[in-house]
GUFIKE-923140 format. One record per residue (C-alpha): x, y, z. Coordinates in Angstrom, 3 decimals, m for minus. Layout:
REM GUFIKE-923140
@X = X&Y = Y&Z = Z
...
END
This chain:
REM GUFIKE-923140
@X = 105.734&Y = 108.359&Z = 46.242
@X = 106.068&Y = 110.850&Z = 49.043
@X = 102.842&Y = 112.870&Z = 49.388
@X = 103.289&Y = 114.447&Z = 52.808
@X = 104.583&Y = 114.250&Z = 56.334
@X = 103.095&Y = 113.783&Z = 59.788
@X = 103.734&Y = 117.152&Z = 61.427
@X = 102.055&Y = 116.859&Z = 64.823
@X = 99.205&Y = 115.522&Z = 66.898
@X = 95.621&Y = 116.765&Z = 66.916
@X = 93.434&Y = 116.262&Z = 69.965
@X = 93.652&Y = 113.410&Z = 72.422
@X = 92.230&Y = 110.528&Z = 70.349
@X = 95.293&Y = 109.853&Z = 68.190
@X = 94.559&Y = 112.090&Z = 65.206
@X = 97.603&Y = 113.513&Z = 63.429
@X = 98.365&Y = 116.808&Z = 61.737
@X = 99.604&Y = 116.368&Z = 58.206
@X = 101.719&Y = 118.586&Z = 56.001
@X = 100.470&Y = 117.646&Z = 52.543
@X = 102.408&Y = 117.967&Z = 49.281
@X = 99.228&Y = 117.477&Z = 47.239
@X = 97.330&Y = 120.292&Z = 45.570
@X = 94.895&Y = 121.064&Z = 47.050
@X = 96.244&Y = 119.945&Z = 50.414
@X = 93.230&Y = 117.858&Z = 51.356
@X = 93.719&Y = 115.600&Z = 48.306
@X = 96.081&Y = 113.546&Z = 50.452
@X = 92.931&Y = 112.189&Z = 52.116
@X = 91.936&Y = 110.460&Z = 48.871
@X = 94.699&Y = 107.874&Z = 49.226
@X = 94.609&Y = 104.885&Z = 51.521
@X = 96.527&Y = 103.027&Z = 52.722
@X = 99.427&Y = 105.251&Z = 53.655
@X = 102.884&Y = 103.858&Z = 54.193
@X = 104.557&Y = 105.790&Z = 57.004
@X = 108.354&Y = 105.922&Z = 56.825
@X = 110.313&Y = 107.092&Z = 59.813
@X = 114.033&Y = 106.507&Z = 59.635
@X = 114.275&Y = 102.989&Z = 58.192
@X = 110.978&Y = 101.782&Z = 59.690
@X = 107.913&Y = 101.372&Z = 57.436
@X = 104.338&Y = 101.009&Z = 58.693
@X = 101.250&Y = 100.627&Z = 56.504
@X = 98.175&Y = 102.315&Z = 57.972
@X = 94.606&Y = 102.636&Z = 56.781
@X = 93.200&Y = 106.144&Z = 56.641
@X = 89.829&Y = 106.247&Z = 58.424
@X = 89.019&Y = 109.901&Z = 57.821
@X = 90.231&Y = 113.435&Z = 57.897
@X = 89.562&Y = 117.021&Z = 56.957
@X = 91.161&Y = 120.336&Z = 56.244
@X = 91.681&Y = 122.265&Z = 59.467
@X = 92.718&Y = 125.810&Z = 58.598
@X = 95.996&Y = 125.602&Z = 56.714
@X = 96.581&Y = 122.020&Z = 57.884
@X = 95.052&Y = 118.650&Z = 57.204
@X = 94.166&Y = 116.373&Z = 60.116
@X = 93.714&Y = 112.626&Z = 59.776
@X = 92.461&Y = 109.651&Z = 61.725
@X = 94.448&Y = 106.451&Z = 61.244
@X = 93.359&Y = 102.913&Z = 62.021
@X = 94.731&Y = 101.548&Z = 65.320
@X = 96.135&Y = 104.945&Z = 66.337
@X = 93.805&Y = 105.913&Z = 69.185
@X = 96.170&Y = 107.534&Z = 71.647
@X = 97.903&Y = 110.925&Z = 71.558
@X = 101.220&Y = 109.435&Z = 72.717
@X = 101.216&Y = 106.823&Z = 69.937
@X = 100.360&Y = 109.552&Z = 67.422
@X = 103.248&Y = 111.672&Z = 68.749
@X = 105.595&Y = 108.809&Z = 67.883
@X = 104.630&Y = 109.256&Z = 64.222
@X = 105.763&Y = 112.891&Z = 64.066
@X = 108.257&Y = 113.422&Z = 61.259
@X = 107.168&Y = 110.302&Z = 59.377
@X = 106.964&Y = 110.626&Z = 55.599
@X = 103.606&Y = 109.670&Z = 54.100
@X = 104.128&Y = 107.443&Z = 51.087
@X = 101.658&Y = 105.937&Z = 48.667
@X = 102.108&Y = 103.444&Z = 45.876
@X = 102.312&Y = 104.955&Z = 42.417
@X = 99.378&Y = 102.846&Z = 41.228
@X = 97.158&Y = 104.686&Z = 43.751
@X = 97.483&Y = 107.849&Z = 41.660
@X = 95.171&Y = 108.517&Z = 38.735
@X = 96.767&Y = 108.054&Z = 35.329
@X = 98.243&Y = 111.314&Z = 34.060
@X = 96.535&Y = 112.791&Z = 31.008
@X = 98.429&Y = 113.181&Z = 27.740
@X = 100.980&Y = 115.954&Z = 28.107
@X = 100.807&Y = 115.859&Z = 31.916
@X = 103.445&Y = 114.298&Z = 34.135
@X = 103.980&Y = 113.571&Z = 37.784
@X = 107.166&Y = 115.173&Z = 39.055
@X = 108.343&Y = 111.769&Z = 40.243
@X = 108.231&Y = 110.560&Z = 36.620
@X = 110.627&Y = 113.318&Z = 35.534
@X = 113.275&Y = 112.842&Z = 38.220
@X = 116.290&Y = 111.007&Z = 36.832
@X = 115.498&Y = 111.683&Z = 33.172
@X = 118.382&Y = 112.765&Z = 30.952
@X = 118.102&Y = 116.310&Z = 29.571
@X = 119.485&Y = 117.223&Z = 26.145
@X = 119.197&Y = 120.380&Z = 24.110
@X = 118.383&Y = 120.729&Z = 20.400
@X = 122.076&Y = 120.449&Z = 19.472
@X = 122.322&Y = 117.095&Z = 21.254
@X = 124.349&Y = 118.442&Z = 24.161
@X = 123.731&Y = 116.453&Z = 27.335
@X = 122.861&Y = 118.927&Z = 30.080
@X = 122.563&Y = 116.411&Z = 32.916
@X = 119.751&Y = 114.633&Z = 34.712
@X = 116.699&Y = 115.996&Z = 36.477
@X = 117.521&Y = 115.995&Z = 40.188
@X = 114.283&Y = 117.580&Z = 41.382
@X = 111.754&Y = 120.273&Z = 40.506
@X = 110.941&Y = 123.587&Z = 42.118
@X = 107.553&Y = 125.216&Z = 42.275
@X = 107.735&Y = 128.950&Z = 41.684
@X = 105.002&Y = 131.528&Z = 41.303
@X = 105.369&Y = 131.769&Z = 37.544
@X = 106.155&Y = 128.188&Z = 36.516
@X = 107.810&Y = 124.999&Z = 37.697
@X = 111.577&Y = 124.656&Z = 37.229
@X = 113.642&Y = 121.576&Z = 36.382
@X = 116.817&Y = 121.355&Z = 38.475
@X = 119.241&Y = 119.578&Z = 36.150
@X = 122.518&Y = 118.341&Z = 37.636
@X = 125.657&Y = 117.409&Z = 35.703
@X = 128.452&Y = 116.679&Z = 38.164
@X = 129.050&Y = 119.898&Z = 40.084
@X = 127.022&Y = 121.978&Z = 37.612
@X = 123.381&Y = 122.731&Z = 38.357
@X = 121.057&Y = 124.242&Z = 35.758
@X = 117.626&Y = 125.704&Z = 36.418
@X = 115.443&Y = 125.192&Z = 33.351
@X = 111.877&Y = 126.551&Z = 33.260
@X = 109.348&Y = 123.771&Z = 32.775
@X = 107.435&Y = 125.455&Z = 29.951
@X = 106.109&Y = 122.802&Z = 27.612
@X = 106.309&Y = 123.626&Z = 23.904
@X = 108.536&Y = 126.597&Z = 24.700
@X = 111.563&Y = 125.465&Z = 26.715
@X = 110.605&Y = 121.804&Z = 27.161
@X = 109.967&Y = 120.470&Z = 23.666
@X = 109.617&Y = 116.723&Z = 24.220
@X = 109.344&Y = 114.316&Z = 27.123
@X = 109.877&Y = 110.647&Z = 26.385
@X = 109.448&Y = 108.556&Z = 29.508
@X = 110.229&Y = 105.336&Z = 27.624
@X = 113.596&Y = 106.680&Z = 26.424
@X = 114.222&Y = 108.505&Z = 29.707
@X = 114.786&Y = 111.784&Z = 27.877
@X = 113.683&Y = 115.403&Z = 27.995
@X = 114.497&Y = 117.559&Z = 24.945
@X = 114.843&Y = 121.268&Z = 25.721
@X = 115.523&Y = 124.496&Z = 23.883
@X = 118.239&Y = 125.675&Z = 26.257
@X = 121.749&Y = 127.055&Z = 25.904
@X = 124.293&Y = 124.872&Z = 27.756
@X = 126.059&Y = 128.021&Z = 28.988
@X = 123.025&Y = 129.008&Z = 31.100
END
């Protein structure tokens, strides 16, 4: 699962700046090891420490002790294994679990599959793709999203197919 990206170097001892996708941002520091993916190259690294630094997170990685080596990591995606995440509570889902699920409405009309989700100020939004058609469906459980069945790979929604 992609939880962030190396966005720069910090200091001269090999620390890196991290753009974190976690909420709050510093939660990315709870996971170790990280798997860094840059292009088609993967590198597992142990997180030694880190902290929030203004709007960024900075991290110290094992065996990265030089600014030039750290600079080579810029742009790398920070991945973790799914089993490193805490189990989701009932009625809560990781976005990664929803991607690829089929979406149907109450009438049984297939609306497409979840391509990705968007975070908006009011609520999250499912981006459902069916061929060339893209639907934006508010992720409002028990209102728009009526049922999520991960085992069946299905999300049932109260949504008009013409929207």
